[in-house]
C-alpha positions as a Markdown table, in Angstrom:
| # | Residue | x | y | z |
|---|---|---|---|---|
| 1 | Met | 0.0 | 0.0 | 0.0 |
| 2 | Ala | 1.4 | 3.4 | -1.0 |
| 3 | Thr | 2.0 | 5.9 | 1.8 |
| 4 | Leu | 1.7 | 9.7 | 1.5 |
| 5 | Pro | 5.0 | 11.6 | 1.5 |
| 6 | Thr | 5.9 | 13.5 | 4.6 |
| 7 | Thr | 5.8 | 17.3 | 4.7 |
| 8 | Gly | 9.6 | 17.3 | 4.9 |
| 9 | Glu | 9.8 | 15.2 | 1.8 |
| 10 | Leu | 7.4 | 17.5 | 0.0 |
| 11 | Arg | 9.4 | 20.5 | 1.0 |
| 12 | Arg | 12.6 | 18.9 | -0.2 |
| 13 | Gln | 11.0 | 18.1 | -3.6 |
| 14 | Leu | 9.7 | 21.6 | -3.8 |
| 15 | Glu | 13.2 | 23.0 | -3.2 |
| 16 | Glu | 14.5 | 20.7 | -5.9 |
| 17 | Leu | 11.9 | 21.8 | -8.3 |
| 18 | Lys | 12.6 | 25.5 | -7.5 |
| 19 | Ala | 16.3 | 24.9 | -8.2 |
| 20 | Val | 15.5 | 23.3 | -11.6 |
| 21 | Thr | 12.9 | 25.9 | -12.6 |
| 22 | Glu | 14.8 | 29.0 | -11.7 |
| 23 | Pro | 17.1 | 28.9 | -14.8 |
| 24 | Leu | 14.1 | 28.1 | -16.9 |
| 25 | Arg | 12.3 | 31.0 | -15.5 |
| 26 | Glu | 15.2 | 33.3 | -16.5 |
| 27 | Glu | 15.2 | 31.8 | -19.9 |
| 28 | Ala | 11.5 | 32.4 | -20.3 |
| 29 | Ser | 11.8 | 36.0 | -19.2 |
| 30 | Asp | 14.6 | 36.5 | -21.7 |
| 31 | Phe | 12.4 | 34.9 | -24.4 |
| 32 | Ile | 9.4 | 37.1 | -23.6 |
| 33 | Tyr | 11.5 | 40.3 | -23.8 |
| 34 | Ser | 13.1 | 39.2 | -27.1 |
| 35 | Lys | 9.7 | 39.7 | -28.9 |
| 36 | Ser | 10.1 | 36.6 | -31.0 |
| 37 | Asp | 7.1 | 35.3 | -32.9 |
| 38 | Glu | 7.9 | 31.7 | -32.3 |
| 39 | Ile | 7.3 | 29.9 | -29.0 |
| 40 | Pro | 10.2 | 27.5 | -28.4 |
| 41 | Ile | 9.6 | 24.2 | -26.7 |
| 42 | Pro | 11.8 | 25.0 | -23.7 |
| 43 | Phe | 9.4 | 27.9 | -22.9 |
| 44 | Leu | 6.4 | 25.6 | -23.0 |
| 45 | Leu | 8.3 | 23.1 | -20.8 |
| 46 | Gln | 9.2 | 25.8 | -18.4 |
| 47 | Leu | 5.6 | 27.0 | -18.2 |
| 48 | Ser | 4.4 | 23.5 | -17.6 |
| 49 | Leu | 7.0 | 23.0 | -14.8 |
| 50 | Leu | 6.0 | 26.3 | -13.2 |
| 51 | Met | 2.3 | 25.3 | -13.2 |
| 52 | Thr | 3.3 | 21.9 | -11.7 |
| 53 | Leu | 5.4 | 23.7 | -9.0 |
| 54 | Gln | 2.5 | 25.9 | -8.1 |
| 55 | Lys | 0.2 | 22.9 | -7.7 |
| 56 | Leu | 2.8 | 21.1 | -5.6 |
| 57 | Asn | 3.1 | 24.1 | -3.4 |
| 58 | Glu | -0.7 | 24.2 | -2.9 |
| 59 | Ser | -0.8 | 20.5 | -2.2 |
| 60 | Ser | 2.0 | 20.9 | 0.3 |
| 61 | Lys | 0.1 | 23.6 | 2.2 |
| 62 | Arg | -3.0 | 21.4 | 2.2 |
| 63 | Leu | -1.0 | 18.5 | 3.4 |
| 64 | Glu | 0.4 | 20.6 | 6.2 |
| 65 | Gly | -3.1 | 21.6 | 7.3 |
| 66 | Leu | -4.2 | 18.0 | 7.2 |
| 67 | Thr | -1.2 | 16.8 | 9.2 |
| 68 | Arg | -1.9 | 19.5 | 11.8 |
| 69 | Arg | -5.6 | 18.4 | 12.1 |
| 70 | Leu | -4.6 | 14.8 | 12.4 |
| 71 | Asn | -2.1 | 15.6 | 15.1 |
| 72 | Trp | -4.8 | 17.3 | 17.2 |
| 73 | Phe | -7.2 | 14.4 | 16.5 |
| 74 | Thr | -4.5 | 11.9 | 17.7 |
| 75 | Trp | -3.9 | 13.8 | 20.9 |
| 76 | Ala | -7.6 | 14.1 | 21.5 |
| 77 | Leu | -7.9 | 10.3 | 21.2 |
| 78 | Ile | -5.0 | 9.8 | 23.5 |
| 79 | Val | -6.5 | 12.0 | 26.2 |
| 80 | Leu | -9.9 | 10.4 | 25.8 |
| 81 | Thr | -8.5 | 6.9 | 26.0 |
| 82 | Thr | -6.4 | 7.8 | 29.1 |
| 83 | Phe | -9.5 | 9.3 | 30.7 |
| 84 | Leu | -11.7 | 6.2 | 30.0 |
| 85 | Phe | -8.9 | 3.9 | 31.1 |
| 86 | Ala | -8.5 | 5.9 | 34.4 |
| 87 | Thr | -12.3 | 5.8 | 35.1 |
| 88 | Glu | -12.3 | 2.0 | 34.5 |
| 89 | Ile | -9.4 | 1.6 | 37.0 |
| 90 | Val | -11.2 | 3.8 | 39.6 |
| 91 | Ala | -14.5 | 1.8 | 39.1 |
| 92 | Phe | -12.5 | -1.5 | 39.4 |
| 93 | Leu | -10.8 | -0.3 | 42.6 |
| 94 | Lys | -14.1 | 0.8 | 44.2 |
| 95 | Asp | -15.6 | -2.6 | 43.7 |
């Protein structure tokens, strides 16, 4: 069964993508200002990578929020379980 990547892994991948796309971004801006009529393939590739990077960034933020909520839920379950276990022990000792 596949597992979701951790927030740290997603951040590392995001940094790697930023490192790869930065030169492409510069190339794209150079192309835009050159006023050429043809759109070269590297520009389209760069545009696609930037869109993917943006989606990955949004997914990373959503995953962080989900992780935070799951963390709170886990702690709530731990506290509830501890409370129920303690009440069972008290009830057992009273008998």
